[in-house]
C-alpha positions, 0 to 999 in steps of 0.5 A: 499500499503506497501512502500518498505523502507530501513534501515541504521543502525549503528555499533550496528545494531540500526536503524539510518535512513530511505530510502524511494522512492521519489514517497512515499516521494512525496506523504507523504509530500503532504498529510502532507501539506493537514493535516497542512492545516486542522489543521490550519482551524480547529484551526482557528474555535476553536479559534472563538468559544472560542472568540464568548464564551468569548464575550457573557459572557462579554456582548461584541457585536459581528460583524454581518455576514452582517457587516463582509461581507459589509466590503469587499465591501468598 
């Protein structure tokens, strides 16, 4: 889908701004928000895996899934 955009230019013909239809802008913002959430989740997973790797190297005992889930019931 081609988005009909308009460009604003300065005296030298250099593009300075873009006008995008509001419907397209809304879609762009929604897609951006979804991508930001995905990045946040994937970053959390990456950090968790690094923490596990580090804990295993140091011999640190990690919390089990069973213990983690039982915390929510208290």
